[in-house]
C-alpha positions in Angstrom: 24.3 13.9 17.8 24.8 11.6 14.8 28.2 11.1 13.2 28.1 10.5 9.5 30.5 8.6 7.3 29.9 11.0 4.5 27.6 11.3 1.5 28.0 9.1 -1.5 30.8 10.6 -3.7 31.1 10.2 -7.4 28.3 9.6 -9.8 29.0 5.9 -10.2 29.0 5.3 -6.4 25.8 7.4 -6.0 24.1 5.4 -8.7 25.0 2.1 -7.0 23.7 3.4 -3.6 20.5 4.6 -5.2 20.1 1.4 -7.1 20.4 -0.7 -4.0 17.9 1.5 -2.0 15.4 1.6 -4.9 15.7 -2.2 -5.4 15.0 -2.6 -1.7 11.9 -0.4 -1.9 10.8 -2.3 -5.1 11.1 -5.6 -3.4 9.1 -4.5 -0.3 6.2 -3.3 -2.4 6.2 -6.2 -4.8 4.8 -8.6 -2.2 1.7 -6.4 -1.8 0.5 -7.1 -5.3 2.4 -9.9 -7.0 0.3 -12.8 -5.7 -3.1 -11.2 -6.0 -3.6 -12.8 -9.4 -2.4 -16.2 -8.2 -4.2 -16.7 -4.9 -6.3 -19.7 -6.0 -3.2 -21.4 -7.4 -1.1 -20.9 -4.3 -4.0 -22.1 -2.1 -4.3 -25.3 -4.1 -0.5 -25.9 -4.1 -0.1 -25.6 -0.3 -3.4 -27.5 0.3 -5.4 -24.6 1.9 -8.2 -22.3 1.1 -8.3 -19.0 -0.7 -9.2 -17.4 2.7 -6.0 -18.8 4.1 -3.8 -17.2 1.4 -5.7 -13.9 1.8 -5.0 -14.2 5.5 -1.2 -14.6 4.8 -1.3 -11.4 2.7 -3.2 -9.6 5.5 -0.7 -10.9 8.1 2.3 -9.5 6.0 0.7 -6.1 6.0 -0.1 -6.4 9.7 3.4 -7.4 10.8 4.9 -4.5 8.8 2.4 -2.0 10.3 3.0 -3.2 13.9 6.8 -3.1 13.8 7.6 -0.2 11.5 8.1 2.4 14.3 10.3 0.0 16.4 12.1 -0.9 13.2 13.1 2.7 12.8 14.5 2.8 16.3 16.6 -0.3 15.7 18.3 1.6 12.9 19.2 4.4 15.3 20.5 1.8 17.8 22.7 -0.4 15.5 23.2 1.9 12.5 21.0 2.4 9.5 23.1 0.5 7.0 23.4 -2.5 9.4 19.6 -2.5 10.0 19.1 -2.4 6.2 21.5 -5.3 5.7 20.0 -7.4 8.5 16.5 -6.7 7.3 17.5 -7.9 3.8 18.9 -11.1 5.2 15.7 -11.7 7.2 13.6 -10.9 4.2 15.6 -13.2 2.0 15.2 -16.0 4.5 11.5 -15.4 4.5 11.3 -15.5 0.7 13.3 -18.7 0.6 11.0 -20.3 3.2 7.9 -19.2 1.3 9.2 -20.5 -2.0 9.7 -24.0 -0.4 6.6 -23.9 1.8 4.7 -27.2 1.8 1.7 -25.9 3.8 0.1 -22.8 5.2 1.9 -22.6 8.5 5.3 -22.6 6.8 4.0 -20.1 4.3 2.8 -17.8 7.1 6.2 -18.1 8.8 8.1 -17.1 5.7 5.7 -14.7 3.9 4.0 -13.0 6.8 6.4 -13.1 9.7 10.0 -13.1 8.4 9.3 -10.9 5.4 7.2 -8.6 7.5 10.0 -8.2 10.1 12.5 -7.7 7.4 10.4 -5.0 5.8 10.0 -3.2 9.1 13.8 -2.9 9.3 14.4 -2.1 5.7 11.9 0.6 4.9 12.7 3.1 7.8 16.4 2.5 7.1 16.0 3.4 3.4 14.6 6.8 4.4 17.5 7.4 6.7 20.1 6.2 4.3 18.9 8.5 1.5 19.3 11.4 4.0 22.7 10.2 5.1 24.1 9.5 1.6 22.9 12.4 -0.5 23.2 16.1 0.1 20.0 18.0 0.7 19.7 19.4 -2.9 19.9 15.9 -4.4 17.5 14.2 -2.0 14.2 15.1 -3.8 15.5 13.2 -6.9 16.7 10.3 -4.8 13.5 10.0 -2.7 11.5 10.4 -5.9 13.3 7.5 -7.6 13.1 5.3 -4.5 9.3 6.0 -4.0 8.7 5.5 -7.7 10.4 2.0 -7.6 7.9 1.0 -4.9 4.9 2.3 -6.9 6.1 0.6 -10.1 6.4 -2.7 -8.2 2.7 -2.5 -7.2 1.8 -1.7 -10.8 3.8 -4.5 -12.4 3.3 -7.0 -9.6 0.2 -8.6 -11.2 2.1 -8.8 -14.5 5.1 -10.6 -12.9 2.8 -12.8 -10.8 0.7 -13.7 -13.9 3.7 -14.6 -16.0 5.3 -16.7 -13.3 2.1 -18.5 -12.4 1.1 -19.1 -16.1 4.4 -20.3 -17.5 6.4 -21.4 -14.5 5.3 -21.5 -10.8 4.3 -18.9 -8.2 7.3 -20.3 -6.2 9.7 -18.8 -8.7 8.6 -15.3 -7.7 9.8 -15.8 -4.1 12.9 -17.7 -5.3 13.6 -14.7 -7.6 13.3 -12.4 -4.5 16.1 -14.3 -2.9 18.3 -13.5 -5.9 17.3 -9.9 -5.8 18.2 -9.7 -2.0 21.7 -11.1 -2.8 22.1 -8.5 -5.5 21.0 -5.7 -3.1 23.6 -7.0 -0.5 26.3 -6.8 -3.1 25.3 -3.4 -4.3 25.0 -2.0 -0.7 28.7 -2.0 0.0 29.3 1.7 -0.9 26.4 2.9 1.2 27.7 5.2 3.9 26.8 4.1 7.4 25.1 6.5 9.8 25.3 5.7 13.5 24.5 7.6 16.7 27.3 8.7 19.0 25.1 7.7 21.9 23.7 4.2 22.4 19.9 4.7 22.6 17.8 2.1 24.4 14.7 0.4 23.1 11.5 1.4 24.9 9.9 -2.0 25.4 6.6 -0.6 26.8 6.4 1.8 24.0 7.1 -0.9 21.5 4.3 -3.1 22.8 1.8 -0.2 22.9 2.7 1.1 19.4 2.6 -2.4 17.9 -0.7 -3.3 19.6 -2.2 0.1 18.7 -1.3 0.1 15.0 -1.9 -3.6 14.7 -5.4 -3.5 16.2 -6.4 -0.5 14.0 -5.0 -2.0 10.8 -6.4 -5.5 11.5 -9.8 -4.0 12.0 -9.6 -2.1 8.7 -8.3 -5.2 6.8 -11.3 -7.3 8.1 -13.9 -4.7 7.3 -14.9 -6.3 4.0 -15.7 -9.6 5.8 -17.1 -8.2 9.0 -18.7 -4.9 7.9 -17.6 -1.4 9.0 -20.3 -0.7 11.6 -23.3 -2.9 11.1 -22.1 -6.5 11.3 -22.6 -8.7 8.2 -24.6 -11.9 8.6 -22.6 -14.5 10.6 -19.9 -12.0 11.3 -18.6 -11.5 14.9 -20.2 -8.6 16.8 -20.0 -6.8 20.2 -23.0 -4.9 21.6 -24.6 -5.1 18.1 -21.7 -3.5 16.3 -19.1 -5.0 14.0 -15.7 -6.0 15.6 -14.1 -3.7 13.0 -15.2 -0.5 14.8 -14.2 -1.9 18.2 -10.7 -2.9 16.9 -10.3 0.6 15.4 -11.3 2.2 18.6 -9.0 0.0 20.6 -6.1 0.9 18.2 -6.8 4.6 18.6 -6.9 4.2 22.4 -3.6 2.2 22.6 -1.9 4.7 20.3 -3.1 7.6 22.6 -1.6 5.6 25.6 1.6 5.1 23.6 2.0 8.9 22.9 1.2 9.6 26.6 3.9 7.1 27.7 6.4 8.6 25.3 5.7 12.1 26.6 6.3 10.8 30.1 9.7 9.3 29.2 10.7 12.7 27.6 9.7 14.5 30.8 11.9 12.0 32.8 14.8 12.6 30.3 14.7 9.0 29.2 15.0 7.7 25.6 11.6 7.4 24.0 10.7 5.2 21.1 9.2 8.3 19.4 9.4 11.8 20.7 5.7 13.1 20.5 7.1 16.6 19.9 7.9 15.4 16.3 4.2 15.3 15.6 3.9 19.0 16.5 6.1 19.9 13.6 3.9 21.5 10.9 6.1 20.5 8.0 6.4 16.9 9.1 2.7 16.4 9.8 1.9 18.0 6.4 4.2 15.6 4.7 2.8 12.6 6.6 -0.8 13.7 5.8 0.1 13.8 2.1 1.7 10.4 2.3 -1.5 9.0 3.9 -3.8 10.4 1.2 -1.4 9.4 -1.6 -1.3 5.8 -0.5 -5.0 5.7 0.2 -5.8 6.8 -3.4 -2.9 4.9 -4.9 -3.9 1.5 -3.4 -7.5 2.1 -4.0 -6.8 2.7 -7.7 -4.6 -0.5 -7.9 -7.5 -2.4 -6.3 -10.3 -1.0 -8.6 -8.6 -0.8 -12.0 -7.4 -4.4 -12.1 -10.8 -5.6 -11.1 -12.4 -3.6 -14.0 -9.9 -5.0 -16.5 -9.8 -8.6 -15.3 -13.4 -9.2 -14.2 -15.5 -6.7 -16.1 -13.6 -6.9 -19.3 -12.2 -10.5 -18.9 -8.6 -9.6 -19.6 -5.9 -12.1 -18.6 -3.4 -11.3 -15.8 -0.8 -10.4 -18.5 -3.1 -8.1 -20.4 -4.2 -6.5 -17.1 -0.6 -5.8 -16.1 0.2 -4.4 -19.6 -2.7 -1.9 -19.3 -1.2 -0.6 -16.0 2.2 0.1 -17.6 1.3 3.7 -18.8 1.0 4.6 -15.2 4.6 3.4 -14.5 5.9 5.4 -17.4 4.6 8.8 -16.3 5.3 8.0 -12.6 9.0 7.4 -13.3 9.2 10.4 -15.6 7.7 12.8 -13.0 9.6 11.4 -10.1 13.0 11.7 -11.9 12.6 14.7 -14.2 10.9 17.2 -11.8 13.8 17.3 -9.4 16.3 17.3 -12.2 14.8 20.1 -14.3 13.0 22.1 -11.6 15.4 21.7 -8.6 14.1 24.9 -6.9 10.4 24.5 -7.6 8.0 25.0 -4.7 7.2 21.6 -3.1 3.8 22.9 -2.3 3.1 23.7 -5.9 4.3 20.2 -7.1 2.3 18.4 -4.4 -0.9 20.4 -5.3 -0.4 19.6 -8.9 0.1 15.9 -8.1 -3.0 15.7 -6.0 -4.9 17.5 -8.7 -3.7 15.0 -11.3 -4.9 12.1 -9.1 -8.2 13.7 -8.7 -8.7 14.4 -12.5 -7.5 10.9 -13.4 -10.0 9.3 -11.0 -12.9 11.5 -12.3 -12.1 10.8 -15.9 -11.9 7.1 -15.3 -15.2 7.2 -13.4 -16.9 9.0 -16.3 -15.3 6.6 -18.9 -16.5 3.4 -17.4 -19.3 2.0 -19.5 -20.7 -1.4 -20.4 -19.5 -0.9 -24.0 -16.1 0.6 -23.2 -12.9 -1.3 -23.9 -9.6 -1.5 -22.0 -8.3 1.6 -23.8 -10.5 3.8 -21.6 -8.0 3.4 -18.7 -5.0 4.7 -20.6 -5.4 8.5 -20.2 -6.5 8.1 -16.5 -3.5 5.9 -15.8 -1.2 8.4 -17.4 -2.6 11.2 -15.2 -2.6 9.1 -12.0 1.0 8.0 -12.7 1.9 11.7 -13.2 0.3 12.6 -9.9 2.0 9.8 -8.0 5.4 10.7 -9.5 5.0 14.4 -8.6 4.2 13.5 -5.0 7.1 10.9 -4.9 9.5 13.6 -6.1 8.8 15.8 -3.1 7.3 14.1 0.0 10.3 12.1 1.1 12.5 15.2 1.2 9.7 17.2 2.9 9.3 14.8 5.8 13.0 14.2 6.4 14.1 17.8 6.1 11.5 18.7 8.8 13.6 17.1 11.5 17.3 16.9 12.4 19.2 14.3 10.4 19.8 12.1 13.4 16.0 11.6 13.7 15.7 10.4 10.0 15.3 6.7 11.0 12.5 7.5 13.4 10.9 9.7 10.7 11.2 6.8 8.3 9.4 4.5 10.8 6.5 6.9 11.3 6.3 7.7 7.5 6.1 4.0 6.6 3.5 3.3 9.4 1.4 6.1 7.9 1.7 4.8 4.3 0.7 1.3 5.5 -2.3 2.8 7.2 -3.3 4.8 4.1 -2.8 1.7 1.9 -4.9 -0.5 4.1 -7.7 2.1 4.4 -7.6 2.8 0.7 -8.0 -0.8 -0.3 -10.6 -1.6 2.3 -12.6 1.6 1.6 -12.6 1.1 -2.1 -13.6 -2.6 -1.7 -16.4 -1.9 0.8 -17.9 0.9 -1.4 -17.7 -1.3 -4.5 -19.4 -4.2 -2.9 -22.0 -2.1 -1.1 -22.9 -0.2 -4.3 -22.9 -3.4 -6.4 -25.1 -5.2 -3.9 -27.7 -2.4 -3.8 -27.7 -1.9 -7.6 -28.1 -5.7 -8.3 -30.8 -6.2 -5.7 -32.7 -3.2 -7.1 -32.6 -4.8 -10.6 -33.7 -8.2 -9.2 -36.5 -6.7 -7.1 -37.9 -4.8 -10.1 -37.9 -7.9 -12.3 -41.3 -9.7 -11.9 -39.9 -12.8 -13.6 -37.5 -13.5 -10.7 -39.1 -15.9 -8.1 -39.5 -14.5 -4.6 -37.3 -17.3 -3.2 -34.5 -16.3 -5.6 -34.9 -12.6 -4.5 -34.7 -13.6 -0.9 -31.7 -15.9 -1.4 -29.9 -13.2 -3.5 -30.4 -10.6 -0.7 -28.9 -12.9 1.9 -25.9 -14.0 -0.1 -25.0 -10.5 -1.4 -25.3 -8.9 2.1 -23.0 -11.7 3.4 -20.3 -10.5 1.0 -20.6 -12.5 -2.3 -17.4 -11.6 -4.3 -17.2 -9.5 -7.4 -18.3 -11.9 -10.2 -17.4 -12.0 -13.8 -20.1 -12.8 -16.4 -18.5 -16.2 -17.0 -18.6 -17.1 -13.3 -22.2 -15.9 -12.9 -23.4 -17.7 -16.0 -21.8 -20.9 -14.8 -23.4 -20.6 -11.4 -26.9 -19.9 -12.9 -26.7 -22.8 -15.4 -25.7 -25.1 -12.6 -28.7 -23.9 -10.7 -31.0 -24.7 -13.7 -32.0 -21.1 -14.4 -33.7 -20.4 -17.8 -31.7 -18.8 -20.6 -33.9 -15.7 -20.5 -33.5 -15.2 -16.7 -29.8 -15.9 -17.0 -29.4 -13.2 -19.5 -31.3 -10.7 -17.4 -29.2 -11.6 -14.4 -26.0 -11.1 -16.4 -27.2 -7.7 -17.6 -28.1 -6.7 -14.0 -24.7 -7.9 -12.8 -22.8 -6.0 -15.5 -24.7 -2.8 -14.6 -24.2 -3.3 -10.9 -20.5 -4.0 -11.4 -20.1 -0.6 -13.1 -22.0 1.1 -10.3 -19.7 -0.5 -7.8 -16.6 0.6 -9.6 -17.9 4.1 -10.0 -18.7 4.3 -6.3 -15.2 3.2 -5.4 -13.6 5.7 -7.8 -15.9 8.4 -6.4 -14.7 7.9 -2.8 -11.0 7.9 -4.0 -11.6 11.2 -6.0 -13.3 12.6 -2.8 -10.2 11.6 -0.8 -7.9 13.4 -3.3 -10.1 16.5 -3.0 -9.9 16.5 0.8 -6.1 16.1 0.5 -5.9 19.5 -1.3 -7.1 21.2 1.9 -4.0 19.9 3.8 -1.3 21.0 1.3 -0.9 24.3 3.1 1.5 22.6 5.5 3.9 21.7 2.7 6.8 24.2 2.4 7.2 26.5 -0.5 11.0 26.3 -0.8 13.3 23.3 -1.2 15.7 22.3 1.6 18.9 24.4 1.2 17.4 25.9 -1.9 19.0 29.0 -3.4 15.6 30.2 -4.3 14.3 33.1 -2.1 
């Protein structure tokens, strides 16, 4: 049984509590997108390769995914507020280390390990602290604002990173995170602590199994672009003729199954599990987790595809790209805040279905609008719709998952919830990237093969390089490479035309799979409840 210090009283105190928790969510999400526009600059500054910096970003996601469930249990052991504060301190130390990093190993220590561990403590605690500091009828609005803060961070991350890198230094982003952490620690004083009457133990075997299972699966997904999903790419590692991606995913599933079996055994022996498998038999909880998975899959896929279209296909700067994403932030915040305020007793299922539908329609409109002659304005309406959908989901899902279980289990729910969102985000980015590159490759090769002016040796070389995973190229990058290779102006122009058409085919393919994912999600909304927690509505 959990004893509670009490919910936040008074509007001023409640605003401070909500601001601290939303700022924490914003900070955790910011690192997922803020440096994507500055990878080359960071690599040069710390004397490493672009692949090394991409590896650091991957490692940050991996550490979070591995320790999210144990991080939720730590909150139950030492108190949710204490876990949140300790996580902030660890995260701040990681940000400071990263801002001063002279080389890649120090960067990995600060960015990937320390920030990843800090996030694994902070994110589950945020879910539990909202539950412990706000009454049930106010939680949808609180969860909506906190979730919206995270999504806005992903949307404005490229803009922040672009401004810092262009006018100052990428290091100032991480130095600024330290200041934000200090602000959060100051604001967190009024947060009511929630701590268990009993002193639960940490299941070490379960911790190892869950971390290894989730880590293996997510790592396999994150390396799919480089290795291939099933058929290994040229020079990529393989086992029994299949890409290591599929083997790591199978290993992750197997270890997760062993983890759940181990936890069920502990429950039978009346011992403290890391995660009670009975939680996953709760229809409302699994419904909310499924929606979280699909939301983050589509969300991160969109945040991968749209900036590519704006920055590479249209050649916009990082600042202009970030500005074009701002309409999404506006409708996202509006929906997340206003739906709970003006429709407090609305059916969560209806709102979730409307949100998924908005994501679907936004992706379809964007897919149809992409054209070689289209300008940046074509993303505005889709961004407004996608933001509206994300905000609608954010306004309901946090409350749906937490209200499905007793309040003392809120930290564990937070751990599972954030593990699922990390999984969805990883798969969404990898899936969109893989479909984009695969479609681009087949389209470009078809254009090259049909052109009799292209020498056979060039066709053969293009096939090998594209199948190995040549990156998404802008017209300027391709023209520079062709001129350097001594290609004629006529052939250069034909290659540029083929690249532009192939690029659009790739983008449409990526958006099509995201739209399809949103369509699939609609079939799982039946598990979302039709009434709000403690709602007066019949």
